[in-house]
A tleap script that builds the chain and sets N, CA, C and O, in Angstrom:
source leaprc.protein.ff14SB
mol = sequence {
  NMET LYS ALA ARG THR ARG ARG PHE SER ASN
  ASN LEU PRO VAL ARG LYS THR PRO ILE LEU
  LYS ILE LYS LEU PHE ILE ARG LEU PHE THR
  LEU TRP TYR ASN PHE ILE ARG PRO HIE GLN
  THR LEU LYS ARG PRO PRO ALA THR PRO VAL
  CTHR
}
set mol.1.N position { 0.845 -1.175 0.000 }
set mol.1.CA position { 0.000 0.000 0.000 }
set mol.1.C position { 0.890 1.237 0.000 }
set mol.1.O position { 1.820 1.340 0.800 }
set mol.2.N position { 0.603 2.174 -0.898 }
set mol.2.CA position { 1.403 3.391 -0.974 }
set mol.2.C position { 1.088 4.306 0.206 }
set mol.2.O position { 0.014 4.238 0.803 }
set mol.3.N position { 2.050 5.155 0.522 }
set mol.3.CA position { 1.908 6.037 1.679 }
set mol.3.C position { 0.734 6.992 1.516 }
set mol.3.O position { 0.018 7.256 2.482 }
set mol.4.N position { 0.523 7.520 0.294 }
set mol.4.CA position { -0.575 8.477 0.129 }
set mol.4.C position { -1.933 7.800 0.301 }
set mol.4.O position { -2.876 8.422 0.791 }
set mol.5.N position { -2.040 6.532 -0.098 }
set mol.5.CA position { -3.283 5.794 0.098 }
set mol.5.C position { -3.503 5.525 1.580 }
set mol.5.O position { -4.628 5.612 2.073 }
set mol.6.N position { -2.447 5.203 2.275 }
set mol.6.CA position { -2.540 4.950 3.708 }
set mol.6.C position { -2.960 6.225 4.441 }
set mol.6.O position { -3.807 6.181 5.334 }
set mol.7.N position { -2.367 7.359 4.062 }
set mol.7.CA position { -2.733 8.632 4.684 }
set mol.7.C position { -4.190 8.970 4.410 }
set mol.7.O position { -4.893 9.466 5.290 }
set mol.8.N position { -4.646 8.698 3.182 }
set mol.8.CA position { -6.038 8.971 2.825 }
set mol.8.C position { -6.984 8.199 3.731 }
set mol.8.O position { -7.939 8.765 4.263 }
set mol.9.N position { -6.725 6.923 3.907 }
set mol.9.CA position { -7.626 6.114 4.732 }
set mol.9.C position { -7.496 6.449 6.215 }
set mol.9.O position { -8.458 6.290 6.966 }
set mol.10.N position { -6.326 6.909 6.647 }
set mol.10.CA position { -6.156 7.297 8.051 }
set mol.10.C position { -6.834 8.628 8.360 }
set mol.10.O position { -7.364 8.812 9.456 }
set mol.11.N position { -6.822 9.554 7.409 }
set mol.11.CA position { -7.367 10.889 7.642 }
set mol.11.C position { -8.870 10.974 7.438 }
set mol.11.O position { -9.494 11.944 7.869 }
set mol.12.N position { -9.456 9.993 6.800 }
set mol.12.CA position { -10.872 10.064 6.470 }
set mol.12.C position { -11.583 8.794 6.922 }
set mol.12.O position { -11.551 7.788 6.214 }
set mol.13.N position { -12.215 8.823 8.076 }
set mol.13.CA position { -12.955 7.634 8.520 }
set mol.13.C position { -14.217 7.457 7.674 }
set mol.13.O position { -15.252 8.058 7.966 }
set mol.14.N position { -14.132 6.646 6.644 }
set mol.14.CA position { -15.171 6.532 5.623 }
set mol.14.C position { -16.510 6.092 6.200 }
set mol.14.O position { -17.549 6.585 5.762 }
set mol.15.N position { -16.519 5.209 7.138 }
set mol.15.CA position { -17.790 4.690 7.653 }
set mol.15.C position { -18.555 5.706 8.486 }
set mol.15.O position { -19.769 5.585 8.650 }
set mol.16.N position { -17.860 6.700 9.011 }
set mol.16.CA position { -18.512 7.685 9.872 }
set mol.16.C position { -18.757 9.020 9.172 }
set mol.16.O position { -19.423 9.891 9.731 }
set mol.17.N position { -18.234 9.194 7.966 }
set mol.17.CA position { -18.286 10.475 7.282 }
set mol.17.C position { -19.365 10.472 6.202 }
set mol.17.O position { -19.438 9.532 5.410 }
set mol.18.N position { -20.199 11.503 6.157 }
set mol.18.CA position { -21.198 11.590 5.085 }
set mol.18.C position { -20.534 11.685 3.710 }
set mol.18.O position { -19.423 12.201 3.583 }
set mol.19.N position { -21.215 11.189 2.699 }
set mol.19.CA position { -20.665 11.119 1.347 }
set mol.19.C position { -20.303 12.498 0.807 }
set mol.19.O position { -19.364 12.613 0.020 }
set mol.20.N position { -21.018 13.540 1.204 }
set mol.20.CA position { -20.712 14.891 0.741 }
set mol.20.C position { -19.323 15.327 1.200 }
set mol.20.O position { -18.586 15.952 0.437 }
set mol.21.N position { -18.966 15.004 2.429 }
set mol.21.CA position { -17.636 15.352 2.938 }
set mol.21.C position { -16.547 14.563 2.219 }
set mol.21.O position { -15.452 15.080 1.998 }
set mol.22.N position { -16.833 13.344 1.860 }
set mol.22.CA position { -15.860 12.535 1.124 }
set mol.22.C position { -15.618 13.135 -0.252 }
set mol.22.O position { -14.474 13.227 -0.697 }
set mol.23.N position { -16.691 13.547 -0.933 }
set mol.23.CA position { -16.551 14.174 -2.251 }
set mol.23.C position { -15.746 15.466 -2.156 }
set mol.23.O position { -14.899 15.732 -3.009 }
set mol.24.N position { -16.002 16.267 -1.131 }
set mol.24.CA position { -15.258 17.506 -0.937 }
set mol.24.C position { -13.782 17.217 -0.686 }
set mol.24.O position { -12.916 17.892 -1.242 }
set mol.25.N position { -13.491 16.227 0.140 }
set mol.25.CA position { -12.110 15.855 0.424 }
set mol.25.C position { -11.389 15.435 -0.859 }
set mol.25.O position { -10.241 15.822 -1.077 }
set mol.26.N position { -12.049 14.651 -1.703 }
set mol.26.CA position { -11.429 14.192 -2.948 }
set mol.26.C position { -11.194 15.363 -3.894 }
set mol.26.O position { -10.157 15.421 -4.554 }
set mol.27.N position { -12.139 16.296 -3.969 }
set mol.27.CA position { -11.951 17.483 -4.814 }
set mol.27.C position { -10.775 18.323 -4.335 }
set mol.27.O position { -9.967 18.783 -5.142 }
set mol.28.N position { -10.677 18.523 -3.026 }
set mol.28.CA position { -9.562 19.305 -2.486 }
set mol.28.C position { -8.228 18.601 -2.702 }
set mol.28.O position { -7.226 19.251 -3.003 }
set mol.29.N position { -8.205 17.288 -2.552 }
set mol.29.CA position { -6.983 16.532 -2.788 }
set mol.29.C position { -6.564 16.644 -4.254 }
set mol.29.O position { -5.381 16.808 -4.549 }
set mol.30.N position { -7.534 16.556 -5.177 }
set mol.30.CA position { -7.238 16.685 -6.600 }
set mol.30.C position { -6.702 18.076 -6.915 }
set mol.30.O position { -5.748 18.211 -7.681 }
set mol.31.N position { -7.299 19.103 -6.339 }
set mol.31.CA position { -6.815 20.471 -6.525 }
set mol.31.C position { -5.374 20.596 -6.045 }
set mol.31.O position { -4.525 21.134 -6.756 }
set mol.32.N position { -5.101 20.106 -4.854 }
set mol.32.CA position { -3.741 20.172 -4.316 }
set mol.32.C position { -2.766 19.399 -5.200 }
set mol.32.O position { -1.679 19.892 -5.501 }
set mol.33.N position { -3.147 18.194 -5.616 }
set mol.33.CA position { -2.252 17.318 -6.370 }
set mol.33.C position { -1.919 17.899 -7.738 }
set mol.33.O position { -0.778 17.781 -8.185 }
set mol.34.N position { -2.874 18.519 -8.411 }
set mol.34.CA position { -2.665 18.998 -9.775 }
set mol.34.C position { -2.220 20.447 -9.877 }
set mol.34.O position { -1.570 20.813 -10.856 }
set mol.35.N position { -2.550 21.285 -8.898 }
set mol.35.CA position { -2.291 22.707 -9.048 }
set mol.35.C position { -1.354 23.306 -8.005 }
set mol.35.O position { -0.838 24.402 -8.222 }
set mol.36.N position { -1.116 22.640 -6.896 }
set mol.36.CA position { -0.302 23.221 -5.829 }
set mol.36.C position { 0.982 22.431 -5.593 }
set mol.36.O position { 2.057 23.016 -5.461 }
set mol.37.N position { 0.875 21.123 -5.541 }
set mol.37.CA position { 2.020 20.260 -5.240 }
set mol.37.C position { 3.067 20.343 -6.362 }
set mol.37.O position { 2.725 20.154 -7.529 }
set mol.38.N position { 4.328 20.621 -6.029 }
set mol.38.CA position { 5.365 20.634 -7.065 }
set mol.38.C position { 5.652 19.221 -7.576 }
set mol.38.O position { 5.778 18.275 -6.798 }
set mol.39.N position { 5.749 19.104 -8.881 }
set mol.39.CA position { 6.074 17.829 -9.508 }
set mol.39.C position { 7.529 17.495 -9.202 }
set mol.39.O position { 8.360 18.400 -9.132 }
set mol.40.N position { 7.854 16.225 -9.018 }
set mol.40.CA position { 9.214 15.840 -8.635 }
set mol.40.C position { 10.222 16.122 -9.740 }
set mol.40.O position { 11.350 16.519 -9.450 }
set mol.41.N position { 9.847 15.928 -10.989 }
set mol.41.CA position { 10.776 16.139 -12.099 }
set mol.41.C position { 10.720 17.567 -12.611 }
set mol.41.O position { 11.761 18.170 -12.873 }
set mol.42.N position { 9.535 18.111 -12.756 }
set mol.42.CA position { 9.363 19.442 -13.334 }
set mol.42.C position { 9.700 20.566 -12.361 }
set mol.42.O position { 9.983 21.687 -12.784 }
set mol.43.N position { 9.673 20.278 -11.074 }
set mol.43.CA position { 9.938 21.262 -10.008 }
set mol.43.C position { 8.928 22.406 -10.019 }
set mol.43.O position { 9.248 23.520 -9.603 }
set mol.44.N position { 7.735 22.144 -10.484 }
set mol.44.CA position { 6.636 23.105 -10.498 }
set mol.44.C position { 5.333 22.316 -10.517 }
set mol.44.O position { 5.348 21.125 -10.830 }
set mol.45.N position { 4.216 22.942 -10.194 }
set mol.45.CA position { 2.940 22.216 -10.271 }
set mol.45.C position { 2.661 21.750 -11.699 }
set mol.45.O position { 2.975 22.479 -12.640 }
set mol.46.N position { 2.089 20.574 -11.891 }
set mol.46.CA position { 1.853 20.033 -13.226 }
set mol.46.C position { 0.958 20.901 -14.101 }
set mol.46.O position { 1.109 20.881 -15.323 }
set mol.47.N position { 0.039 21.655 -13.529 }
set mol.47.CA position { -0.893 22.449 -14.330 }
set mol.47.C position { -0.340 23.821 -14.705 }
set mol.47.O position { -1.017 24.584 -15.393 }
set mol.48.N position { 0.876 24.152 -14.268 }
set mol.48.CA position { 1.473 25.437 -14.596 }
set mol.48.C position { 1.877 25.449 -16.066 }
set mol.48.O position { 2.503 24.501 -16.539 }
set mol.49.N position { 1.523 26.524 -16.806 }
set mol.49.CA position { 1.921 26.584 -18.221 }
set mol.49.C position { 3.438 26.658 -18.373 }
set mol.49.O position { 4.128 27.278 -17.564 }
set mol.50.N position { 3.936 26.025 -19.409 }
set mol.50.CA position { 5.371 26.040 -19.690 }
set mol.50.C position { 5.701 27.340 -20.401 }
set mol.50.O position { 5.047 27.711 -21.376 }
set mol.51.N position { 6.733 28.036 -19.900 }
set mol.51.CA position { 7.122 29.302 -20.535 }
set mol.51.C position { 8.437 29.174 -21.241 }
set mol.51.O position { 8.918 30.141 -21.831 }
savepdb mol mol.pdb
quit
């Protein structure tokens, strides 16, 4: 199991959380992953335009 998957399941108790909160968490994670987190090779967020 990858560390990010383990963190996801540890931070979000799925059985106790309403589905709306789960959807919001996934949207925020996707936003962070694609637009904020620096890519390991590119050294910038993946959605940043190349100049």
